[in-house]
C-alpha distance (Angstrom), angle and dihedral (degrees) to the residues before:
residue distance angle dihedral
M1 . . .
L2 3.77 . .
T3 3.77 126.9 .
I4 3.80 115.0 -146.8
A5 3.82 122.8 -161.5
I6 3.80 110.8 -155.3
D7 3.80 128.0 -167.9
F8 3.82 120.4 -140.0
D9 3.82 113.2 -149.0
G10 3.79 110.8 59.2
T11 3.80 90.8 7.9
I12 3.81 110.3 55.3
V13 3.81 95.0 14.4
E14 3.79 133.0 16.0
H15 3.80 118.2 -95.5
E16 3.81 111.7 -79.8
Y17 3.82 100.7 127.8
P18 3.00 127.6 -160.8
N19 3.80 84.1 26.4
I20 3.78 122.2 55.7
G21 3.78 111.5 -103.2
V22 3.77 128.2 -143.8
P23 3.80 115.4 -70.7
V24 3.79 117.6 -85.9
S25 3.80 106.9 -122.1
Y26 3.80 114.8 -96.6
A27 3.82 96.1 0.5
I28 3.82 95.5 115.6
E29 3.80 92.6 39.5
Y30 3.80 93.0 53.7
M31 3.80 93.5 42.1
T32 3.82 87.9 53.1
A33 3.81 90.0 50.0
F34 3.82 91.4 49.3
R35 3.82 90.2 53.5
E36 3.80 91.7 46.9
M37 3.80 88.5 53.7
G38 3.82 90.2 54.0
A39 3.81 101.9 -99.3
K40 3.79 120.1 148.6
L41 3.81 114.3 -130.8
I42 3.79 129.3 -147.6
L43 3.79 121.7 -171.0
W44 3.81 101.6 -137.3
T45 3.81 109.8 -174.5
M46 3.79 143.3 141.2
R47 3.82 89.1 -126.8
D48 3.78 117.9 110.2
G49 3.78 139.2 170.7
K50 3.80 115.6 7.2
E51 3.81 93.5 -4.7
L52 3.81 91.4 53.2
A53 3.80 91.7 49.2
E54 3.81 89.0 51.0
A55 3.81 91.4 51.7
V56 3.81 92.6 49.6
Q57 3.82 90.1 47.7
Y58 3.81 91.4 47.7
C59 3.80 90.1 56.3
S60 3.79 93.9 41.8
D61 3.81 90.2 52.8
R62 3.81 86.9 57.3
G63 3.80 94.4 48.6
I64 3.81 98.5 -97.9
E65 3.79 116.0 130.8
F66 3.79 120.8 180.0
D67 3.78 128.3 -139.5
A68 3.81 88.2 -144.9
V69 3.79 139.5 -0.2
N70 3.80 120.2 -140.8
Q71 3.80 92.6 -20.5
S72 3.77 141.3 67.7
I73 3.78 119.8 -81.7
S74 3.80 90.4 -124.7
R75 3.79 124.4 25.6
W76 3.79 113.6 -134.0
S77 3.81 93.7 143.7
E78 3.79 137.7 36.4
S79 3.82 89.7 -126.3
P80 3.82 114.1 120.3
K81 3.82 90.7 -142.2
A82 3.79 113.1 110.5
E83 3.79 111.9 -120.1
A84 3.81 110.0 -128.6
Q85 3.78 138.1 141.5
I86 3.83 93.1 -138.5
Y87 3.81 129.0 35.6
I88 3.81 118.2 -166.4
D89 3.79 110.9 -165.9
D90 3.80 133.6 142.1
A91 3.81 87.9 -133.0
A92 3.81 94.5 53.6
F93 3.78 114.7 112.3
G94 3.79 109.6 -107.6
C95 3.80 96.3 13.1
P96 3.83 108.2 142.0
L97 3.80 109.2 -113.1
N98 3.80 134.4 -162.1
F99 3.80 109.4 -131.0
S100 3.82 96.6 179.2
K101 3.83 94.1 114.1
V102 3.80 97.8 38.6
A103 3.82 90.9 95.8
H104 3.81 88.0 61.7
G105 3.80 92.8 58.0
K106 3.80 94.0 -94.4
R107 3.79 126.4 130.6
P108 3.81 118.0 -115.7
Y109 3.79 119.1 -102.6
V110 3.81 136.6 -157.9
D111 3.79 115.0 -64.1
W112 3.79 100.6 -135.5
T113 3.83 91.7 -176.0
Q114 3.82 85.6 73.2
V115 3.81 101.9 28.8
G116 3.82 97.3 45.4
P117 3.81 98.1 55.9
A118 3.82 91.6 43.2
V119 3.81 91.4 54.4
I120 3.83 91.7 44.4
N121 3.83 88.5 54.4
R122 3.81 89.9 50.7
L123 3.82 91.5 49.1
R124 3.82 90.4 52.8
R125 3.81 92.6 59.3
């Protein structure tokens, strides 16, 4: 089964660091669907300390539990990079972004209407 590493700010919620931004549409719904299809999820974020704990709690309060946080699920290497087959991150080259709030001085965030179905198709293989 696939392991999916998912960023927090700009991916699950809009950018408001160190605060937690408003939810990005469909992020939780697709993450729930990925889990239901058997995917393993890693929270892969720059947050640490109190801000990381808040992000994990935010997701947990919405029914999302992670198999790992900022590390691989299994350790076969000393590398700090999380081992996953899919990485969903607003900073990833080629990741579809929603620019609807950019005109208001906001940064774009992941467009889950494109990312979600593409990952679902991959999980069905």
